C-alpha positions, 0 to 999 in steps of 0.5 A, spaced: 689 350 429 687 344 431 684 338 427 677 339 424 673 333 422 668 333 417 662 328 415 661 327 408 657 323 403 661 316 401 665 317 396 669 311 393 677 312 393 680 307 387 688 305 388 691 301 382 698 297 385 702 293 380 703 286 383 710 284 380 711 278 386 708 274 390 710 269 396 706 263 397 706 259 404 704 253 406 700 255 413 697 248 414 696 241 411 691 237 413 694 229 410 690 226 404 684 232 406 687 239 404 692 245 405 691 252 406 695 257 403 697 264 404 699 269 398 703 276 399 702 280 393 708 284 392 710 291 388 717 291 389 718 290 396 712 293 399 707 289 401 700 290 397 695 285 399 694 278 403 690 272 400 688 266 404 686 259 399 684 252 402 686 247 396 682 241 397 678 235 394 681 234 386 686 240 387 689 237 393 690 230 390 693 234 384 698 237 388 701 230 389 709 232 390 709 238 385 710 244 388 710 248 381 703 245 380 701 249 387 704 255 384 701 254 377 694 253 381 695 259 386 697 264 380 691 262 376 687 264 382 689 270 382 689 271 375 697 272 374 702 269 370 709 267 372 715 270 369 
């Protein structure tokens, strides 16, 4: 039997994942202006999604030289808490 393709009414298919690790990468820095970061969301070793943020204005100015500030900011934007 070959494949049979059948159109059906749109129906939601919801998948729930558990995020237990993130990886933050600074992608581009515009000095004194902004920074673009990429955040990969993982469930153990499996990548679930990628998010991108442009940090600018007061958020950028508050970054200074503290990478922990950037980590906290990104986690807050994602609604996640560091262990």
